[in-house]
A tleap script that builds the chain and sets N, CA, C and O, in Angstrom:
source leaprc.protein.ff14SB
mol = sequence {
  NMET THR LEU PRO TRP GLY GLY ILE ARG VAL
  ARG TYR ASP TYR ASP VAL HIE TRP ARG ASP
  TYR SER ASP ALA ARG ASN ARG THR ALA LEU
  VAL SER GLY PRO PHE ARG GLU ASP THR GLN
  GLN THR HIE LEU VAL ARG VAL GLU LYS PRO
  PHE PRO TYR ASP VAL THR LEU THR THR GLN
  TYR GLN ARG ILE LEU ASN ASP SER ASN LEU
  ALA VAL PHE ASP TYR THR LYS ASN VAL PHE
  SER VAL ILE LEU THR TRP THR CTYR
}
set mol.1.N position { 232.802 129.436 375.924 }
set mol.1.CA position { 231.991 128.350 376.350 }
set mol.1.C position { 230.524 128.807 376.275 }
set mol.1.O position { 230.197 129.915 376.701 }
set mol.2.N position { 229.680 127.985 375.754 }
set mol.2.CA position { 228.242 128.293 375.729 }
set mol.2.C position { 227.541 127.605 376.885 }
set mol.2.O position { 227.652 126.390 377.052 }
set mol.3.N position { 226.811 128.386 377.691 }
set mol.3.CA position { 226.113 127.851 378.807 }
set mol.3.C position { 224.811 127.218 378.367 }
set mol.3.O position { 224.348 127.505 377.263 }
set mol.4.N position { 224.184 126.350 379.195 }
set mol.4.CA position { 222.961 125.699 378.807 }
set mol.4.C position { 221.679 126.558 378.874 }
set mol.4.O position { 220.582 126.084 378.581 }
set mol.5.N position { 221.854 127.830 379.267 }
set mol.5.CA position { 220.660 128.729 379.399 }
set mol.5.C position { 220.638 129.783 378.358 }
set mol.5.O position { 221.446 130.710 378.405 }
set mol.6.N position { 219.742 129.682 377.412 }
set mol.6.CA position { 219.480 130.712 376.454 }
set mol.6.C position { 220.620 131.015 375.530 }
set mol.6.O position { 220.679 132.113 374.977 }
set mol.7.N position { 221.527 130.092 375.337 }
set mol.7.CA position { 222.631 130.333 374.403 }
set mol.7.C position { 223.647 131.350 374.895 }
set mol.7.O position { 224.391 131.896 374.081 }
set mol.8.N position { 223.712 131.624 376.174 }
set mol.8.CA position { 224.657 132.622 376.712 }
set mol.8.C position { 226.070 132.063 376.548 }
set mol.8.O position { 226.352 130.905 376.856 }
set mol.9.N position { 226.966 132.964 376.036 }
set mol.9.CA position { 228.348 132.559 375.831 }
set mol.9.C position { 229.213 133.368 376.840 }
set mol.9.O position { 229.003 134.555 377.089 }
set mol.10.N position { 230.207 132.621 377.402 }
set mol.10.CA position { 231.145 133.226 378.361 }
set mol.10.C position { 232.532 133.028 377.848 }
set mol.10.O position { 232.862 131.976 377.300 }
set mol.11.N position { 233.364 134.054 378.026 }
set mol.11.CA position { 234.735 133.984 377.542 }
set mol.11.C position { 235.641 134.630 378.604 }
set mol.11.O position { 235.309 135.667 379.178 }
set mol.12.N position { 236.813 133.978 378.851 }
set mol.12.CA position { 237.816 134.552 379.766 }
set mol.12.C position { 239.176 134.516 379.072 }
set mol.12.O position { 239.561 133.473 378.542 }
set mol.13.N position { 239.892 135.595 379.061 }
set mol.13.CA position { 241.225 135.655 378.448 }
set mol.13.C position { 242.164 136.220 379.519 }
set mol.13.O position { 241.778 137.066 380.326 }
set mol.14.N position { 243.383 135.738 379.503 }
set mol.14.CA position { 244.407 136.225 380.389 }
set mol.14.C position { 245.723 136.403 379.577 }
set mol.14.O position { 246.161 135.474 378.899 }
set mol.15.N position { 246.328 137.574 379.651 }
set mol.15.CA position { 247.573 137.839 378.978 }
set mol.15.C position { 248.537 138.378 380.013 }
set mol.15.O position { 248.152 139.092 380.939 }
set mol.16.N position { 249.806 138.021 379.836 }
set mol.16.CA position { 250.875 138.627 380.646 }
set mol.16.C position { 251.974 139.067 379.698 }
set mol.16.O position { 252.334 138.336 378.774 }
set mol.17.N position { 252.509 140.262 379.924 }
set mol.17.CA position { 253.593 140.799 379.118 }
set mol.17.C position { 254.729 141.280 380.067 }
set mol.17.O position { 254.503 142.026 381.020 }
set mol.18.N position { 255.925 140.822 379.757 }
set mol.18.CA position { 257.071 141.283 380.487 }
set mol.18.C position { 257.792 142.274 379.553 }
set mol.18.O position { 258.104 141.957 378.405 }
set mol.19.N position { 258.041 143.463 380.074 }
set mol.19.CA position { 258.640 144.509 379.261 }
set mol.19.C position { 259.931 144.982 379.950 }
set mol.19.O position { 259.998 145.158 381.167 }
set mol.20.N position { 260.955 145.178 379.096 }
set mol.20.CA position { 262.244 145.656 379.592 }
set mol.20.C position { 262.608 146.870 378.740 }
set mol.20.O position { 262.853 146.753 377.540 }
set mol.21.N position { 262.637 148.009 379.370 }
set mol.21.CA position { 262.951 149.259 378.650 }
set mol.21.C position { 264.389 149.701 378.886 }
set mol.21.O position { 264.628 150.841 379.285 }
set mol.22.N position { 265.350 148.808 378.642 }
set mol.22.CA position { 266.727 149.132 378.939 }
set mol.22.C position { 267.380 149.922 377.855 }
set mol.22.O position { 268.490 150.416 378.054 }
set mol.23.N position { 266.746 150.072 376.700 }
set mol.23.CA position { 267.299 150.871 375.613 }
set mol.23.C position { 267.271 152.347 375.973 }
set mol.23.O position { 266.258 152.811 376.498 }
set mol.24.N position { 268.304 153.092 375.725 }
set mol.24.CA position { 268.411 154.489 376.126 }
set mol.24.C position { 267.355 155.312 375.397 }
set mol.24.O position { 267.005 156.383 375.893 }
set mol.25.N position { 266.830 154.885 374.261 }
set mol.25.CA position { 265.807 155.671 373.539 }
set mol.25.C position { 264.496 155.671 374.269 }
set mol.25.O position { 263.627 156.487 373.960 }
set mol.26.N position { 264.311 154.759 375.259 }
set mol.26.CA position { 263.066 154.702 376.052 }
set mol.26.C position { 263.128 155.577 377.258 }
set mol.26.O position { 262.153 155.646 378.007 }
set mol.27.N position { 264.238 156.257 377.490 }
set mol.27.CA position { 264.385 157.139 378.667 }
set mol.27.C position { 263.663 158.479 378.437 }
set mol.27.O position { 263.567 158.952 377.305 }
set mol.28.N position { 263.172 159.067 379.497 }
set mol.28.CA position { 262.593 160.416 379.406 }
set mol.28.C position { 263.341 161.339 380.366 }
set mol.28.O position { 264.066 160.895 381.257 }
set mol.29.N position { 263.142 162.619 380.156 }
set mol.29.CA position { 263.840 163.620 380.980 }
set mol.29.C position { 263.297 163.551 382.415 }
set mol.29.O position { 263.988 163.978 383.340 }
set mol.30.N position { 262.077 163.026 382.628 }
set mol.30.CA position { 261.477 162.976 383.953 }
set mol.30.C position { 261.967 161.778 384.772 }
set mol.30.O position { 261.828 161.755 385.994 }
set mol.31.N position { 262.531 160.803 384.099 }
set mol.31.CA position { 262.887 159.541 384.768 }
set mol.31.C position { 264.428 159.433 384.784 }
set mol.31.O position { 265.047 159.342 383.724 }
set mol.32.N position { 265.029 159.442 385.947 }
set mol.32.CA position { 266.455 159.176 386.058 }
set mol.32.C position { 266.600 158.051 387.028 }
set mol.32.O position { 265.739 157.853 387.886 }
set mol.33.N position { 267.670 157.309 386.914 }
set mol.33.CA position { 267.860 156.180 387.825 }
set mol.33.C position { 267.759 154.863 387.051 }
set mol.33.O position { 268.247 154.771 385.924 }
set mol.34.N position { 267.146 153.872 387.630 }
set mol.34.CA position { 267.145 152.543 387.012 }
set mol.34.C position { 266.296 152.517 385.770 }
set mol.34.O position { 265.377 153.321 385.609 }
set mol.35.N position { 266.615 151.574 384.879 }
set mol.35.CA position { 265.823 151.392 383.690 }
set mol.35.C position { 264.457 150.752 384.084 }
set mol.35.O position { 264.341 150.038 385.080 }
set mol.36.N position { 263.472 151.042 383.273 }
set mol.36.CA position { 262.103 150.613 383.579 }
set mol.36.C position { 261.910 149.149 383.207 }
set mol.36.O position { 262.314 148.710 382.131 }
set mol.37.N position { 261.284 148.401 384.115 }
set mol.37.CA position { 260.916 146.999 383.878 }
set mol.37.C position { 259.472 146.855 384.343 }
set mol.37.O position { 259.143 147.184 385.483 }
set mol.38.N position { 258.605 146.355 383.445 }
set mol.38.CA position { 257.190 146.205 383.753 }
set mol.38.C position { 256.714 144.757 383.553 }
set mol.38.O position { 257.242 144.019 382.721 }
set mol.39.N position { 255.720 144.385 384.328 }
set mol.39.CA position { 254.965 143.164 384.126 }
set mol.39.C position { 253.514 143.564 384.059 }
set mol.39.O position { 252.962 144.060 385.041 }
set mol.40.N position { 252.895 143.364 382.938 }
set mol.40.CA position { 251.493 143.787 382.723 }
set mol.40.C position { 250.618 142.531 382.568 }
set mol.40.O position { 250.860 141.667 381.725 }
set mol.41.N position { 249.598 142.480 383.420 }
set mol.41.CA position { 248.615 141.350 383.352 }
set mol.41.C position { 247.266 141.932 382.934 }
set mol.41.O position { 246.832 142.963 383.450 }
set mol.42.N position { 246.621 141.264 382.005 }
set mol.42.CA position { 245.301 141.679 381.534 }
set mol.42.C position { 244.334 140.514 381.700 }
set mol.42.O position { 244.570 139.415 381.198 }
set mol.43.N position { 243.249 140.771 382.407 }
set mol.43.CA position { 242.145 139.812 382.562 }
set mol.43.C position { 240.940 140.375 381.810 }
set mol.43.O position { 240.600 141.552 381.935 }
set mol.44.N position { 240.308 139.508 381.031 }
set mol.44.CA position { 239.135 139.947 380.232 }
set mol.44.C position { 238.012 138.894 380.428 }
set mol.44.O position { 238.196 137.709 380.151 }
set mol.45.N position { 236.895 139.350 380.895 }
set mol.45.CA position { 235.705 138.488 381.067 }
set mol.45.C position { 234.616 139.066 380.189 }
set mol.45.O position { 234.328 140.262 380.234 }
set mol.46.N position { 233.996 138.173 379.365 }
set mol.46.CA position { 232.996 138.618 378.391 }
set mol.46.C position { 231.811 137.670 378.457 }
set mol.46.O position { 231.978 136.451 378.455 }
set mol.47.N position { 230.575 138.257 378.516 }
set mol.47.CA position { 229.369 137.478 378.498 }
set mol.47.C position { 228.518 137.995 377.342 }
set mol.47.O position { 228.272 139.196 377.230 }
set mol.48.N position { 228.071 137.077 376.483 }
set mol.48.CA position { 227.277 137.456 375.297 }
set mol.48.C position { 225.929 136.714 375.375 }
set mol.48.O position { 225.852 135.531 375.704 }
set mol.49.N position { 224.900 137.463 375.062 }
set mol.49.CA position { 223.524 136.934 374.978 }
set mol.49.C position { 222.976 137.189 373.591 }
set mol.49.O position { 222.754 138.343 373.226 }
set mol.50.N position { 222.746 136.126 372.790 }
set mol.50.CA position { 222.198 136.349 371.450 }
set mol.50.C position { 220.649 136.533 371.543 }
set mol.50.O position { 219.978 135.922 372.374 }
set mol.51.N position { 220.145 137.375 370.680 }
set mol.51.CA position { 218.714 137.617 370.542 }
set mol.51.C position { 218.284 137.376 369.108 }
set mol.51.O position { 219.132 137.244 368.225 }
set mol.52.N position { 216.988 137.315 368.860 }
set mol.52.CA position { 216.534 137.141 367.466 }
set mol.52.C position { 216.974 138.268 366.569 }
set mol.52.O position { 217.336 139.346 367.041 }
set mol.53.N position { 216.942 138.016 365.245 }
set mol.53.CA position { 217.280 138.992 364.207 }
set mol.53.C position { 218.771 139.324 364.266 }
set mol.53.O position { 219.158 140.445 363.936 }
set mol.54.N position { 219.617 138.375 364.680 }
set mol.54.CA position { 221.095 138.543 364.675 }
set mol.54.C position { 221.599 139.704 365.548 }
set mol.54.O position { 222.583 140.366 365.218 }
set mol.55.N position { 220.903 139.931 366.659 }
set mol.55.CA position { 221.318 140.949 367.610 }
set mol.55.C position { 221.960 140.251 368.828 }
set mol.55.O position { 221.443 139.249 369.323 }
set mol.56.N position { 223.077 140.792 369.293 }
set mol.56.CA position { 223.834 140.213 370.418 }
set mol.56.C position { 224.119 141.324 371.414 }
set mol.56.O position { 224.589 142.397 371.037 }
set mol.57.N position { 223.834 141.070 372.689 }
set mol.57.CA position { 224.173 141.988 373.751 }
set mol.57.C position { 225.389 141.405 374.474 }
set mol.57.O position { 225.397 140.235 374.856 }
set mol.58.N position { 226.415 142.241 374.654 }
set mol.58.CA position { 227.665 141.803 375.261 }
set mol.58.C position { 228.005 142.707 376.423 }
set mol.58.O position { 227.945 143.930 376.302 }
set mol.59.N position { 228.360 142.115 377.543 }
set mol.59.CA position { 228.937 142.859 378.669 }
set mol.59.C position { 230.372 142.353 378.843 }
set mol.59.O position { 230.660 141.161 378.733 }
set mol.60.N position { 231.256 143.317 379.118 }
set mol.60.CA position { 232.657 142.949 379.202 }
set mol.60.C position { 233.358 143.714 380.366 }
set mol.60.O position { 233.100 144.888 380.631 }
set mol.61.N position { 234.216 142.994 381.003 }
set mol.61.CA position { 235.037 143.558 382.110 }
set mol.61.C position { 236.500 143.300 381.798 }
set mol.61.O position { 236.890 142.164 381.533 }
set mol.62.N position { 237.305 144.344 381.829 }
set mol.62.CA position { 238.760 144.196 381.596 }
set mol.62.C position { 239.518 144.826 382.756 }
set mol.62.O position { 239.247 145.965 383.136 }
set mol.63.N position { 240.464 144.089 383.313 }
set mol.63.CA position { 241.305 144.611 384.411 }
set mol.63.C position { 242.755 144.500 383.943 }
set mol.63.O position { 243.239 143.428 383.579 }
set mol.64.N position { 243.409 145.623 383.968 }
set mol.64.CA position { 244.848 145.668 383.631 }
set mol.64.C position { 245.648 146.040 384.867 }
set mol.64.O position { 245.395 147.069 385.494 }
set mol.65.N position { 246.615 145.197 385.216 }
set mol.65.CA position { 247.485 145.430 386.334 }
set mol.65.C position { 248.885 145.615 385.773 }
set mol.65.O position { 249.448 144.688 385.191 }
set mol.66.N position { 249.441 146.785 385.938 }
set mol.66.CA position { 250.824 147.033 385.469 }
set mol.66.C position { 251.772 147.194 386.669 }
set mol.66.O position { 251.680 148.178 387.403 }
set mol.67.N position { 252.643 146.271 386.856 }
set mol.67.CA position { 253.545 146.314 387.984 }
set mol.67.C position { 254.920 146.756 387.425 }
set mol.67.O position { 255.555 146.043 386.648 }
set mol.68.N position { 255.345 147.949 387.849 }
set mol.68.CA position { 256.580 148.549 387.325 }
set mol.68.C position { 257.548 148.814 388.481 }
set mol.68.O position { 257.129 149.019 389.620 }
set mol.69.N position { 258.823 148.806 388.178 }
set mol.69.CA position { 259.821 149.133 389.165 }
set mol.69.C position { 259.870 150.664 389.371 }
set mol.69.O position { 260.482 151.123 390.336 }
set mol.70.N position { 259.252 151.443 388.508 }
set mol.70.CA position { 259.141 152.897 388.642 }
set mol.70.C position { 257.710 153.239 389.008 }
set mol.70.O position { 256.802 152.880 388.258 }
set mol.71.N position { 257.468 153.896 390.090 }
set mol.71.CA position { 256.141 154.132 390.614 }
set mol.71.C position { 255.209 154.879 389.647 }
set mol.71.O position { 254.002 154.637 389.655 }
set mol.72.N position { 255.737 155.765 388.833 }
set mol.72.CA position { 254.942 156.556 387.923 }
set mol.72.C position { 254.245 155.652 386.886 }
set mol.72.O position { 253.216 156.040 386.331 }
set mol.73.N position { 254.785 154.469 386.622 }
set mol.73.CA position { 254.241 153.548 385.650 }
set mol.73.C position { 253.479 152.400 386.271 }
set mol.73.O position { 253.044 151.500 385.552 }
set mol.74.N position { 253.304 152.397 387.575 }
set mol.74.CA position { 252.612 151.338 388.305 }
set mol.74.C position { 251.124 151.725 388.454 }
set mol.74.O position { 250.796 152.736 389.075 }
set mol.75.N position { 250.244 150.907 387.877 }
set mol.75.CA position { 248.816 151.323 387.843 }
set mol.75.C position { 247.923 150.114 387.736 }
set mol.75.O position { 248.381 149.024 387.393 }
set mol.76.N position { 246.617 150.304 388.034 }
set mol.76.CA position { 245.574 149.337 387.821 }
set mol.76.C position { 244.470 150.044 387.074 }
set mol.76.O position { 244.108 151.165 387.431 }
set mol.77.N position { 243.913 149.407 386.026 }
set mol.77.CA position { 242.833 150.025 385.233 }
set mol.77.C position { 241.683 149.009 385.161 }
set mol.77.O position { 241.911 147.828 384.901 }
set mol.78.N position { 240.441 149.478 385.395 }
set mol.78.CA position { 239.263 148.658 385.253 }
set mol.78.C position { 238.357 149.299 384.217 }
set mol.78.O position { 238.055 150.491 384.276 }
set mol.79.N position { 237.920 148.454 383.239 }
set mol.79.CA position { 237.087 148.939 382.182 }
set mol.79.C position { 235.865 148.051 382.088 }
set mol.79.O position { 235.991 146.831 381.982 }
set mol.80.N position { 234.664 148.658 382.125 }
set mol.80.CA position { 233.392 147.951 381.946 }
set mol.80.C position { 232.770 148.423 380.642 }
set mol.80.O position { 232.730 149.623 380.372 }
set mol.81.N position { 232.279 147.480 379.823 }
set mol.81.CA position { 231.693 147.858 378.532 }
set mol.81.C position { 230.350 147.087 378.353 }
set mol.81.O position { 230.181 145.950 378.792 }
set mol.82.N position { 229.440 147.775 377.693 }
set mol.82.CA position { 228.186 147.126 377.254 }
set mol.82.C position { 228.090 147.400 375.733 }
set mol.82.O position { 228.135 148.553 375.303 }
set mol.83.N position { 227.959 146.342 374.941 }
set mol.83.CA position { 227.998 146.436 373.475 }
set mol.83.C position { 226.767 145.757 372.916 }
set mol.83.O position { 226.416 144.640 373.296 }
set mol.84.N position { 226.116 146.469 371.997 }
set mol.84.CA position { 224.967 145.909 371.270 }
set mol.84.C position { 225.404 145.776 369.827 }
set mol.84.O position { 225.819 146.757 369.209 }
set mol.85.N position { 225.313 144.545 369.272 }
set mol.85.CA position { 225.804 144.265 367.929 }
set mol.85.C position { 224.657 143.711 367.096 }
set mol.85.O position { 223.887 142.862 367.544 }
set mol.86.N position { 224.568 144.211 365.888 }
set mol.86.CA position { 223.602 143.662 364.911 }
set mol.86.C position { 224.390 143.212 363.719 }
set mol.86.O position { 225.127 144.003 363.130 }
set mol.87.N position { 224.252 141.943 363.342 }
set mol.87.CA position { 224.949 141.365 362.216 }
set mol.87.C position { 223.997 141.277 361.063 }
set mol.87.O position { 222.901 140.736 361.212 }
set mol.88.N position { 224.378 141.792 359.912 }
set mol.88.CA position { 223.491 141.719 358.725 }
set mol.88.C position { 224.173 141.055 357.559 }
set mol.88.O position { 223.575 140.914 356.493 }
savepdb mol mol.pdb
quit
């Protein structure tokens, strides 16, 4: 979506992945017991500001939430990025 101020663009994406690792090839020596089942949610927020001469400044925030039935695979990750792009 483009905002009415200075051509600023905003984007939001959401993904969810359900994973079932019931195949014996996905087992490791460290994990015994139930098969692994994960639900991974990814949120991505991106703000872009165009500048003259085809330059764009982008800030991005990504949050990944992995909910697993095995504690070793249960995590939350936050990633912040600043990207400067020149298109020629």
